[in-house]
Every structure is written in C-alpha cells, then in structure tokens.
C-alpha positions in Angstrom: -0.1 0.0 0.0 1.2 3.6 -0.7 0.6 6.8 1.2 -1.9 7.7 -1.6 -4.1 4.7 -0.4 -3.7 5.5 3.2 -6.3 6.4 5.8 -6.4 9.9 7.2 -5.3 10.2 10.7 -3.7 6.8 11.0 0.0 6.3 11.7 2.0 4.1 9.3 5.6 2.9 9.1 7.5 3.5 5.8 8.5 0.2 4.3 10.4 1.7 1.5 10.7 4.7 -1.0 10.6 3.8 -4.5 12.4 6.8 -6.5 15.1 6.5 -9.0 16.3 10.2 -8.5 19.2 10.2 -6.0 18.5 13.9 -5.4 14.9 13.4 -4.5 15.9 10.4 -2.3 18.4 12.6 -0.3 15.7 15.4 -0.1 13.2 13.0 1.4 15.8 11.7 3.8 16.6 15.3 5.0 12.8 15.6 5.9 12.9 12.5 7.9 11.2 10.4 5.3 12.9 7.0 5.0 12.4 3.3 5.9 11.4 2.4 9.3 10.1 6.2 10.1 6.6 6.8 11.2 4.3 8.8 8.9 0.6 10.0 9.4 -1.7 11.3 6.5 -3.2 14.5 7.8 -5.5 15.0 4.7 -5.9 13.9 1.2 -6.2 16.8 -1.1 -6.9 17.0 -4.9 -3.3 17.1 -6.0 -1.9 15.0 -3.3 -1.8 14.8 0.6 -0.6 16.5 3.7 1.6 14.3 5.8 3.3 14.6 9.3 6.7 13.2 9.4 8.6 13.9 12.8 7.8 17.3 13.9 6.9 18.6 10.4 4.0 18.6 7.9 4.6 18.5 4.4 2.4 18.6 1.1 3.3 16.0 -1.2 1.9 15.4 -4.7 0.2 12.1 -5.8 3.3 11.1 -7.8 5.6 11.1 -4.6 2.7 9.7 -2.5 2.7 6.6 -4.9 6.4 6.2 -4.5 6.3 5.9 -0.5 5.3 2.3 0.4 3.8 1.7 3.9 
C-alpha cells in the first residue's frame, strides 16, 4: 500500500521509498522520510496529501505519495 491509499489520521511505518532520483531520495531523507520512520496522512487533497513526519507537516503530490510504500 502507498501513502496515496492510506487512511487519514492513521500512523504508518514507511517500508521503502521507490524513487530513481538520488537527489529526491536525499531530499526525502533530510525531511525524515525513510524506511522505518512513522508517517501520518493528515488530509488527502486534490493533487496529493498532507503528511506529518517527525515534527513537520508536508504537502506531497500524488506521484510522490505513490512512491512511498507503507
């Protein structure tokens, strides 16, 4: 299952991130988005979703939400 399919308000553990771009992978890691980390979908919006990772909230698009496997 990916973040795009996740229920709002439920905490999940990231299993893996499926991106081919090393720069994007490094950016996600700097946000705290990596395997084994907890993530919560706050709200699904038209173009993506708002997620809480560690102490931050981020708006990610649907393409990136599909790449984060929970």
